C-alpha positions in Angstrom: -3.1 2.2 37.7 -5.5 2.3 34.5 -3.9 6.1 34.0 -0.8 5.5 34.1 -1.0 2.9 31.7 -3.5 5.2 29.1 -0.4 8.2 29.9 2.5 5.8 29.1 0.5 5.1 25.7 0.0 8.9 24.9 3.9 9.5 25.9 4.6 6.6 23.7 2.7 7.7 20.5 4.1 11.0 21.4 7.5 9.7 21.1 7.0 7.2 17.9 5.3 9.4 15.8 7.2 11.0 13.2 6.3 10.3 9.6 2.8 11.7 10.2 3.3 14.2 12.5 1.1 17.2 10.6 -2.2 17.5 12.1 -3.7 17.1 8.7 -1.8 13.7 8.3 -3.0 12.8 11.4 -6.9 13.6 10.4 -6.6 11.7 7.4 -4.7 8.8 9.2 -7.7 8.1 11.6 -10.0 8.3 8.5 -8.0 6.0 6.7 -7.6 3.7 9.9 -11.4 4.0 10.2 -12.1 2.8 6.9 -9.5 0.0 7.3 -11.4 -1.1 10.4 -14.9 -1.1 8.9 -13.3 -3.3 5.7 -12.1 -5.7 8.5 -15.4 -5.7 10.1 -17.2 -6.4 6.2 -14.6 -9.0 5.3 -15.6 -10.9 8.8 -18.9 -11.3 7.0 -18.1 -11.4 3.3 -15.2 -13.1 2.9 -14.9 -15.5 6.2 -18.2 -15.7 7.3 -17.6 -16.0 10.9 -19.8 -13.1 11.5 -23.5 -12.2 10.0 -25.4 -9.3 9.6 -29.1 -9.8 9.7 -30.3 -5.6 10.1 -33.9 -5.0 10.1 -36.1 -2.0 11.7 -35.8 -2.2 15.5 -39.3 -3.0 17.1 -39.7 -1.5 20.4 -43.0 -2.0 21.8 -44.9 1.1 22.3 -45.3 1.1 26.1 -41.3 0.3 26.7 -39.6 2.9 29.2 -36.3 3.7 28.0 -34.7 2.2 30.7 -36.1 -0.9 29.0 -35.6 -0.4 26.0 -32.1 -1.8 25.6 -33.6 -5.2 25.7 -35.5 -5.2 22.5 -32.5 -3.3 20.3 -30.4 -5.7 18.4 -26.8 -5.2 17.0 -27.9 -7.4 14.2 -24.7 -9.5 14.3 -25.2 -12.9 14.5 -21.8 -15.4 15.3 -18.7 -14.8 17.0 -15.4 -13.5 15.4 -12.6 -16.3 14.3 -9.2 -15.9 15.9 -7.9 -14.6 12.5 -10.9 -12.1 12.3 -10.3 -10.8 16.2 -6.7 -10.5 15.5 -7.3 -8.0 12.2 -10.0 -6.4 13.8 -8.1 -5.8 17.1 -5.1 -4.6 15.4 -7.0 -2.0 13.3 -8.6 -0.9 16.4 -5.1 -0.1 18.2 -4.1 2.1 14.8 -7.3 3.9 15.2 -6.6 4.4 18.9 -3.0 5.5 18.0 -4.1 8.1 15.3 -6.6 9.3 18.1 -3.9 9.8 20.9 -2.1 11.5 18.0 -4.6 13.8 17.5 -4.8 14.3 21.3 -1.2 15.4 21.5 -0.8 17.5 18.8 -4.4 19.4 20.3 -2.6 19.4 23.7 -5.3 17.0 25.2 -5.2 14.2 27.7 -6.7 11.1 26.0 -7.2 9.3 30.0 -9.0 12.8 30.6 -11.2 12.4 27.9 -12.2 8.6 28.6 -13.1 9.7 32.5 -15.0 12.6 31.0 -17.0 10.6 28.8 -17.2 8.3 31.5 -18.6 10.7 33.5 -21.4 11.9 31.4 -22.5 8.5 30.5 -22.5 8.2 34.2 -24.8 11.3 34.6 -26.9 11.0 31.8 -27.6 7.5 31.3 -29.4 6.4 28.0 -30.0 10.4 27.7 -26.2 11.1 26.5 -26.5 10.4 22.9 -29.4 12.3 22.2 
């Protein structure tokens, strides 16, 4: 069922992407949508104040195993998004996904297959996947 939803989304993006069809447009729209997403998160902190960022060096005890390290790593985010900020950030995420799928379409890549591959990689490599 999930593959049908993702494939339907990929087909819909293909159908409705007209104005920014050039791969150059798509690549720059991904950058623009990422910047807008980052700005929306920043505004949640600086304008709304529903969340706060309290960042400092991550402190992991020296004898901690990689498997246990996640217990000590912090996101630095405090609070919870208000409904307005959540709505804005979800919209910006959706725009970013739209252009990522558009890039997949132009390069003849299947977005769902990419998701499956990444999921498999995460399960195979575990905590070592990002090293």
